[in-house]
C-alpha positions in Angstrom: -0.1 0.2 0.0 2.9 2.4 1.0 4.7 1.5 -2.2 1.4 2.1 -4.6 1.2 5.6 -2.9 4.9 6.6 -3.0 4.7 5.8 -6.8 1.8 8.1 -7.3 3.5 10.8 -5.3 6.7 10.4 -7.3 4.7 10.7 -10.9 3.0 13.8 -9.4 6.5 15.2 -8.5 7.8 14.4 -11.9 5.1 15.7 -14.1 7.5 16.4 -17.2 9.4 13.0 -17.0 5.8 11.5 -17.1 4.8 13.4 -19.9 7.9 12.5 -22.3 7.1 8.7 -20.9 3.4 8.9 -22.2 4.1 10.7 -25.2 7.1 8.4 -26.4 4.8 5.2 -25.6 2.0 6.8 -27.9 4.7 7.6 -30.7 5.9 4.2 -30.3 2.8 2.5 -30.7 1.7 4.6 -33.7 4.8 3.3 -35.7 3.8 -0.2 -34.7 0.3 -0.2 -35.5 0.6 -0.3 -39.4 2.5 -3.5 -39.0 1.0 -4.6 -36.1 0.0 -7.8 -37.3 3.3 -8.7 -38.8 5.0 -7.7 -35.3 2.6 -10.2 -33.7 3.5 -13.0 -36.0 7.0 -12.6 -35.3 6.0 -12.5 -31.4 4.1 -15.8 -32.3 7.0 -17.5 -34.1 9.6 -16.3 -31.7 7.4 -18.3 -28.8 7.4 -21.2 -30.8 10.8 -21.5 -32.0 12.4 -20.3 -28.8 13.0 -24.1 -27.6 14.7 -24.6 -30.8 17.2 -21.5 -30.2 17.8 -22.6 -26.6 19.1 -26.2 -28.1 21.2 -24.4 -30.9 22.8 -22.3 -28.4 24.6 -25.2 -26.7 26.6 -25.2 -29.6 26.6 -21.7 -31.1 26.4 -18.2 -29.9 23.0 -16.3 -29.5 23.1 -14.4 -32.7 24.5 -17.2 -35.4 21.7 -19.5 -33.3 19.0 -16.9 -34.0 20.0 -16.4 -37.9 20.0 -20.1 -38.5 16.4 -20.3 -37.1 15.2 -17.2 -38.9 16.5 -18.9 -42.0 15.3 -22.3 -41.8 11.6 -20.7 -40.8 11.8 -18.8 -44.0 12.8 -21.7 -46.1 10.9 -24.5 -44.0 7.8 -22.7 -42.9 6.9 -19.3 -44.5 7.5 -19.9 -48.1 5.7 -23.1 -48.3 3.1 -21.8 -46.5 2.7 -18.8 -48.9 2.6 -21.5 -51.6 -0.1 -23.5 -50.0 -2.5 -20.6 -49.7 -1.7 -19.3 -53.1 -2.8 -22.8 -54.4 -5.8 -22.9 -52.2 -7.0 -19.6 -53.2 -6.7 -20.6 -57.0 -8.6 -23.8 -56.5 -11.2 -22.1 -54.9 -11.7 -19.5 -57.6 -11.6 -22.4 -60.3 -14.9 -23.8 -58.9 -17.7 -21.8 -60.8 -15.2 -22.4 -64.4 -15.5 -26.1 -63.6 -19.1 -26.1 -63.6 -19.0 -23.9 -66.7 -16.8 -26.5 -68.5 -18.8 -29.5 -67.4 -15.8 -30.8 -65.4 -18.2 -31.1 -62.5 -21.1 -33.4 -63.4 -24.1 -31.0 -62.3 -26.6 -33.7 -64.1 -25.7 -36.3 -62.2 -25.9 -34.3 -58.9 -29.3 -33.4 -60.2 -30.6 -36.8 -60.9 -29.6 -38.0 -57.3 -31.5 -35.1 -55.8 -34.5 -36.1 -57.8 -34.1 -39.7 -56.7 -34.4 -38.6 -53.4 -37.6 -36.3 -53.7 -35.6 -33.0 -54.4 -35.8 -31.7 -58.0 -33.7 -28.6 -58.4 -32.5 -27.4 -61.9 -28.9 -26.5 -61.0 -28.4 -24.9 -64.5 -31.2 -22.6 -64.4 -30.8 -22.0 -60.6 -27.4 -20.8 -62.0 -28.3 -18.9 -64.9 -31.4 -16.8 -62.7 -28.5 -15.8 -60.4 -25.6 -15.1 -62.9 -25.8 -11.3 -62.3 -25.3 -11.7 -58.6 -22.5 -14.6 -59.3 -20.9 -12.2 -61.8 -21.0 -9.6 -59.2 -19.2 -12.1 -56.4 -16.6 -13.0 -59.0 -15.8 -9.4 -59.8 -15.4 -8.7 -56.1 -13.0 -11.6 -55.8 -11.2 -10.5 -58.7 -10.8 -6.7 -57.4 -9.5 -8.5 -54.2 -6.8 -10.5 -55.9 -6.1 -7.1 -57.7 -6.1 -5.3 -54.3 -3.3 -8.2 -53.0 -1.3 -8.0 -56.1 -1.0 -4.2 -55.4 -0.1 -4.8 -51.7 2.7 -7.1 -52.5 5.4 -4.5 -51.8 3.8 -3.8 -48.4 3.3 -7.5 -47.5 6.9 -7.8 -48.4 8.0 -5.1 -46.2 5.7 -6.8 -43.4 7.3 -10.0 -43.9 10.7 -8.3 -43.3 9.4 -6.8 -40.2 8.1 -10.2 -39.0 11.8 -12.0 -39.6 13.4 -9.1 -37.8 11.2 -9.3 -35.0 11.7 -12.9 -34.8 15.5 -12.8 -34.7 15.6 -10.3 -32.1 13.2 -11.9 -29.8 14.9 -15.1 -30.6 18.4 -13.4 -29.7 17.3 -11.0 -27.0 13.8 -12.3 -25.7 14.6 -12.9 -22.3 16.3 -9.8 -21.8 13.3 -8.0 -23.0 11.0 -9.8 -20.7 13.3 -8.9 -17.9 13.2 -5.1 -19.0 9.3 -5.2 -19.0 9.0 -6.9 -15.6 11.5 -4.0 -14.4 9.8 -1.2 -16.2 6.1 -2.2 -14.9 5.4 -0.9 -11.9 3.7 -4.2 -10.6 4.9 -6.5 -7.7 7.1 -9.5 -9.1 4.9 -11.8 -7.7 1.8 -10.6 -9.3 4.0 -10.5 -12.8 5.3 -14.0 -12.2 1.8 -15.0 -11.8 0.9 -13.4 -15.1 3.5 -14.5 -16.9 2.9 -18.2 -16.2 -0.8 -17.4 -17.0 -0.1 -16.1 -20.3 2.5 -18.8 -21.1 -0.4 -21.4 -20.7 -2.5 -19.2 -22.9 -0.2 -19.0 -25.6 0.6 -22.9 -25.3 -3.3 -23.7 -25.7 -3.7 -21.2 -28.3 -0.8 -21.2 -30.4 0.9 -24.6 -29.9 -1.7 -26.8 -28.9 -4.8 -25.6 -30.8 -2.7 -25.3 -34.2 -1.0 -28.6 -33.7 -4.4 -30.2 -33.3 -5.8 -28.4 -36.5 -2.8 -29.3 -38.7 -2.9 -33.2 -37.7 -6.6 -33.3 -38.5 -6.3 -31.3 -41.6 -3.2 -33.5 -42.7 -5.4 -36.5 -41.9 -8.5 -35.6 -43.6 -6.6 -34.2 -46.7 -5.0 -37.5 -47.4 -8.3 -39.0 -47.1 -9.7 -36.4 -49.6 -7.0 -37.3 -52.0 -7.3 -41.0 -51.7 -11.0 -40.7 -52.5 -10.4 -38.6 -55.4 -12.3 -35.4 -54.4 -11.1 -32.3 -56.4 -9.7 -29.3 -54.9 -7.6 -31.0 -52.4 -5.3 -28.2 -51.0 -8.5 -25.6 -50.7 -10.3 -28.4 -48.8 -7.4 -29.2 -46.5 -6.6 -25.5 -45.6 -10.4 -25.0 -45.0 -10.3 -28.0 -42.5 -7.3 -26.3 -40.8 -9.1 -23.1 -40.4 -12.5 -24.9 -39.3 -10.9 -27.2 -36.9 -9.5 -24.3 -34.6 -13.1 -23.5 -33.9 -14.8 -25.4 -31.0 -17.9 -27.3 -32.0 -17.3 -26.9 -35.7 -14.2 -29.0 -36.8 -13.7 -31.1 -39.9 -17.3 -31.9 -40.2 -17.8 -28.6 -42.4 -15.4 -30.3 -44.8 -16.0 -34.3 -45.0 -19.9 -34.2 -44.6 -20.0 -32.2 -48.1 -17.2 -34.2 -49.7 -19.2 -37.3 -48.6 -22.3 -35.9 -50.0 -20.5 -35.1 -53.3 -19.1 -38.4 -53.8 -22.5 -40.0 -53.3 -23.8 -37.5 -55.7 -21.2 -38.2 -58.5 -22.3 -42.3 -58.2 -19.8 -43.4 -55.9 -21.8 -44.3 -52.4 -19.2 -46.7 -51.4 -16.6 -43.9 -51.3 -19.1 -41.6 -49.8 -19.6 -44.0 -46.8 -16.1 -44.6 -46.3 -15.4 -41.0 -46.2 -18.1 -40.9 -43.5 -16.5 -43.4 -41.2 -13.0 -41.9 -41.8 -14.5 -38.4 -41.3 -15.7 -39.4 -37.9 -12.3 -40.8 -37.1 -10.8 -37.4 -37.6 -13.1 -35.5 -36.0 -13.4 -37.8 -32.9 -9.6 -37.6 -32.9 -10.2 -34.0 -31.3 -11.4 -35.5 -28.2 -8.0 -37.2 -27.4 -5.6 -34.8 -29.2 -6.7 -31.5 -27.7 -6.5 -32.5 -24.1 -3.0 -34.2 -24.6 -1.6 -31.0 -26.1 -3.4 -28.4 -24.4 -4.5 -29.5 -21.2 -6.7 -27.1 -18.8 -6.7 -23.6 -18.1 -9.6 -21.7 -16.7 -9.3 -18.6 -18.8 -9.3 -20.7 -22.1 -12.7 -22.0 -22.9 -15.1 -22.2 -25.9 -16.6 -18.7 -25.8 -13.2 -17.2 -25.3 -11.8 -19.2 -28.3 -14.8 -18.3 -30.8 -15.1 -14.6 -29.7 -10.8 -14.5 -29.6 -11.0 -15.8 -33.4 -13.4 -13.8 -35.2 -12.4 -10.6 -33.4 -9.0 -11.1 -33.8 -9.3 -11.6 -37.2 -10.8 -8.5 -37.7 -8.5 -6.5 -35.4 -5.0 -8.2 -36.1 -5.8 -10.0 -39.5 -4.7 -13.4 -40.1 -2.5 -13.8 -36.9 -5.6 -12.9 -35.1 -6.4 -16.5 -35.2 -3.9 -17.3 -32.5 -3.5 -14.0 -31.0 -7.1 -13.2 -30.3 -8.0 -16.2 -27.8 -4.8 -15.1 -26.1 -5.7 -11.5 -25.7 -9.3 -12.2 -24.2 -7.8 -15.0 -21.8 -4.8 -12.5 -20.7 -7.6 -9.9 -20.1 -9.5 -12.1 -17.6 -6.2 -13.2 -15.8 -5.2 -9.6 -15.1 -8.9 -8.4 -14.0 -8.8 -11.5 -11.7 -5.3 -10.3 -10.2 -6.6 -6.9 -9.8 -9.6 -7.9 -8.3 -8.1 -9.9 -6.0 -5.4 -7.5 -5.1 -7.9 -5.0 -4.5 -9.9 -7.2 -2.0 -7.0 -7.6 -0.1 -5.9 -4.1 0.1 -9.8 -3.3 1.3 -9.6 -6.2 3.9 -6.2 -4.8 5.3 
């Protein structure tokens, strides 16, 4: 209590220095905001790769070890990731041209639907809504053009990510120690918050992503064996959907099974249902094994954090959003507990 009062008195006695500190922090935030998602992506990568850095430092000094990890990340993770996403987007955009060129057997699908009592003329339905479809395709094309136009910015953002990754791998421990020294909070509380945030990061970045990646690869292999088109797109879609609790791989393998039945392959469709159920239910033992339990990480936190994080932080919000919400709960819990303790005293 005395420490808090003395800190407040010191701030009042040093208004000039306090104002400079506040303005400097705000200016630094303004500089970071345009590339915030790339900075956060670098932080996420540094968190995941820091154990690798520690192992390499047994044989190398920190700077060469960090440089080696960054180069390996660029070659093994980032470049293949950009390629896979590019292929997935291209396959998604090829669906309508495939229908136009009869590469997707619309007639067979119509016959199967009619056999089950649902008569639908998919060609007429397309013709009746072709203006809307054309508008949607135009919007997609404009989005692709915008993406191409922002390539220089994306290149600069990737550069920012790599430099942030390098700096955190080499000096991350010193940075964490500096933050703990700067913040006017008791070390006991900071240690508690650090442990809680570490658990949240593990659950969101490592455990959740690992589960999604395993299920996406498993289902992607099954889709490839079954001969379903657009494998890369469906695998990426499985990865994204599996990040969401209560959604998972259902959103991919059920339409894939329906497609196989519709094109006259009921055996393959039934096999896809069985395999899809295996992939989906693997979540029930993979996720607890990798993530464990943490009170601040529940379904509501994940769903709201993911969608809100996507809007605020971009793609990296898939991982950062739930961590932000969970960390907010941890901080508020600590604040309420300390406040209640002070009032009791």
